[in-house]
C-alpha positions as CSV (number, residue, x, y, z in Angstrom):
1,M,170.6,267.4,62.3
2,H,168.6,263.5,62.8
3,Q,165.3,265.7,63.1
4,T,166.4,267.6,59.5
5,T,166.4,264.4,57.9
6,R,164.1,262.6,58.9
7,V,161.8,265.4,58.1
8,V,163.2,265.9,54.4
9,S,162.4,261.8,54.0
10,I,159.5,261.9,55.1
11,F,158.0,264.4,52.8
12,V,160.0,263.3,49.5
13,P,157.6,260.9,48.7
14,L,154.9,263.8,49.2
15,A,156.8,266.5,47.2
16,F,156.8,264.2,43.9
17,I,153.0,263.9,44.6
18,L,153.0,267.7,44.3
19,V,155.4,268.5,42.2
20,A,153.4,265.8,39.2
21,C,150.4,267.7,40.5
22,S,151.4,271.5,39.8
23,E,152.7,270.6,36.6
24,N,149.3,269.1,35.7
25,S,151.3,265.9,34.1
26,T,150.4,262.3,33.9
27,P,153.2,260.0,34.8
28,A,153.7,257.1,31.5
29,N,153.4,254.4,34.0
30,P,149.7,254.5,35.4
31,S,151.2,253.3,38.9
32,E,153.1,256.5,39.8
33,I,151.1,259.2,40.8
34,P,148.8,261.0,38.9
35,A,148.0,264.9,38.4
36,V,145.5,266.8,40.6
37,V,141.6,266.8,39.9
38,D,141.2,270.5,38.6
39,A,139.7,273.0,41.2
40,S,137.6,274.6,39.0
41,P,133.8,273.8,40.6
42,A,131.8,271.2,38.0
43,G,128.3,271.9,37.3
44,G,127.2,268.6,37.7
45,I,128.7,268.0,41.2
46,I,127.3,271.0,42.7
47,E,123.7,270.4,41.1
48,Q,124.0,266.5,42.3
49,A,125.1,268.4,45.9
50,A,121.8,270.5,45.9
51,S,119.5,267.9,45.2
52,D,120.9,266.1,47.9
53,G,119.8,269.4,50.7
54,G,123.4,270.8,50.2
55,R,125.1,267.8,52.3
56,R,128.7,267.3,51.4
57,I,131.9,265.9,52.4
58,V,134.6,268.6,53.4
59,M,138.4,267.4,53.7
60,H,140.2,269.6,56.1
61,D,143.7,270.9,56.9
62,E,145.6,273.9,58.8
63,C,148.9,273.8,56.9
64,D,150.9,277.0,57.2
65,P,152.4,277.8,54.3
66,D,155.3,279.4,54.8
67,S,156.4,276.5,57.2
68,F,154.9,273.5,55.2
69,N,156.5,274.9,52.0
70,A,159.9,275.6,53.5
71,A,160.4,271.9,55.2
72,I,158.9,270.3,52.1
73,G,159.0,272.2,49.3
74,A,157.1,275.2,47.3
75,G,153.5,274.5,46.4
76,T,153.4,272.0,49.5
77,C,150.6,274.2,51.4
78,V,148.6,276.9,49.8
79,G,145.9,279.0,51.1
80,R,146.2,281.3,54.5
81,N,148.8,281.9,56.7
82,G,148.9,281.6,60.5
83,G,148.2,277.6,60.2
84,L,149.7,274.9,62.1
85,G,153.5,275.1,61.4
86,F,155.1,271.7,60.4
87,D,157.3,271.6,63.7
88,K,153.9,271.8,65.1
89,F,152.3,269.0,62.6
90,I,155.3,266.4,63.1
91,A,155.1,266.4,66.9
92,L,151.1,266.1,67.2
93,L,151.5,263.3,65.0
94,E,154.6,261.8,66.8
95,K,152.6,262.3,70.2
96,H,149.3,261.3,69.2
97,A,149.2,259.4,65.8
98,Q,147.3,261.8,64.0
99,V,146.8,265.6,63.4
100,P,142.9,266.4,64.7
101,S,142.6,269.2,62.5
102,W,143.6,267.1,59.2
103,R,140.1,265.4,58.7
104,F,136.8,264.6,56.8
105,S,134.0,266.1,58.2
106,P,131.8,264.5,58.4
107,N,133.6,261.3,59.5
108,T,130.6,259.2,59.5
109,I,128.2,259.5,56.4
110,H,124.6,258.3,57.0
111,V,123.1,256.9,53.4
112,P,119.4,256.9,54.0
113,R,119.6,255.9,50.1
114,E,121.3,255.8,47.4
115,L,123.5,259.3,47.1
116,T,125.7,261.7,45.2
117,L,127.5,263.4,47.3
118,S,130.3,266.6,46.2
119,V,133.9,265.8,48.3
120,V,135.4,269.1,48.6
121,N,138.8,269.8,49.4
122,T,138.6,273.2,51.7
123,G,142.3,272.8,53.2
124,G,145.5,273.9,51.8
125,E,147.2,270.0,51.0
126,V,146.3,268.0,48.4
127,H,144.3,264.5,49.7
128,T,142.4,261.6,48.6
129,F,139.1,260.4,49.5
130,T,139.7,256.8,48.6
131,E,137.4,253.7,49.4
132,V,139.4,250.8,51.3
133,D,138.3,247.6,52.5
134,D,140.4,248.1,55.8
135,F,142.2,252.0,56.9
136,G,145.7,251.4,56.3
137,G,148.4,253.3,55.9
138,G,149.2,255.8,52.6
139,L,151.7,256.6,50.5
140,V,154.0,258.5,52.5
141,P,156.0,255.2,54.5
142,E,156.9,257.5,57.6
143,L,153.3,259.2,57.7
144,N,152.5,256.0,58.0
145,A,154.8,255.0,60.9
146,L,153.9,258.1,62.9
147,S,150.6,257.7,61.8
148,G,150.7,253.8,63.7
149,T,149.6,252.2,60.0
150,P,152.4,250.5,58.7
151,V,150.7,248.5,56.2
152,V,149.5,250.4,52.9
153,A,146.2,249.9,51.9
154,P,146.1,247.8,48.8
155,E,143.9,250.5,47.4
156,C,146.1,253.6,48.2
157,L,148.9,251.8,45.8
158,A,146.2,251.5,42.5
159,L,145.4,254.7,42.6
160,G,144.4,257.2,39.1
161,A,144.0,260.1,37.7
162,G,141.2,261.8,39.7
163,D,142.0,260.8,42.5
164,F,144.3,263.2,44.1
165,I,142.2,266.4,45.0
166,A,143.7,270.0,45.2
167,P,143.0,272.2,47.4
168,G,139.7,273.9,46.5
169,G,139.5,271.5,44.2
170,Q,136.4,268.8,44.4
171,T,135.1,265.6,43.0
172,S,131.9,263.7,43.6
173,H,131.3,260.1,45.3
174,T,128.0,257.6,44.9
175,F,127.4,255.9,48.2
176,E,125.1,252.9,48.3
177,R,122.4,252.3,50.7
178,G,122.6,249.7,53.8
179,E,126.7,249.5,52.9
180,A,129.2,249.9,55.5
181,D,132.1,251.1,53.7
182,K,135.4,253.3,54.6
183,Y,137.3,256.0,53.4
184,Q,140.6,257.4,54.3
185,C,143.1,260.0,52.6
186,C,146.1,258.2,51.3
187,I,148.6,261.1,51.9
188,H,147.3,261.4,55.6
189,P,146.1,258.0,56.4
190,W,144.6,259.1,59.9
191,M,142.0,261.1,57.7
192,R,138.7,258.9,58.0
193,A,135.4,258.2,57.1
194,S,133.0,255.6,57.1
195,T,129.3,254.8,56.0
196,R,126.2,253.6,58.0
């Protein structure tokens, strides 16, 4: 019973995000979770990425739709069946404070000059690619606790429309040369990248 209560409480905020996203609504209060980026490709993003040699940042996860949707709610995970089951996801997070298949690739971004890259969500869950001053927790307190990041990154509390990227969706980000910046997912805070 304790496991079920904890699992449900972990994802109540995430379920709110997904419901808001699936309805493509924007809350009346801008500090609330906004709708996700439309999954349809934007020509400018693809053209820019091609001009940078096809480089891009990819958001990965391996959620299993059947088990994630049963544990959290319909629409939590979309995509192919047979990924990592929800119980295994929680077990890995409890043991390692991260789930390696939830990641940004690359996690170190070489920036020889100013460049704009597409950021593409190839996973089955919603993610963010948020620039932060320091790595910290995200929007789901229980995931923060399990990943050892109890202090929320302030930038994760100031997200706006377009910061949530749906499965199959994409956005773009301009990187400045010579800056050492940090990026994380504000839902899964162990998903991190930095520039050099």
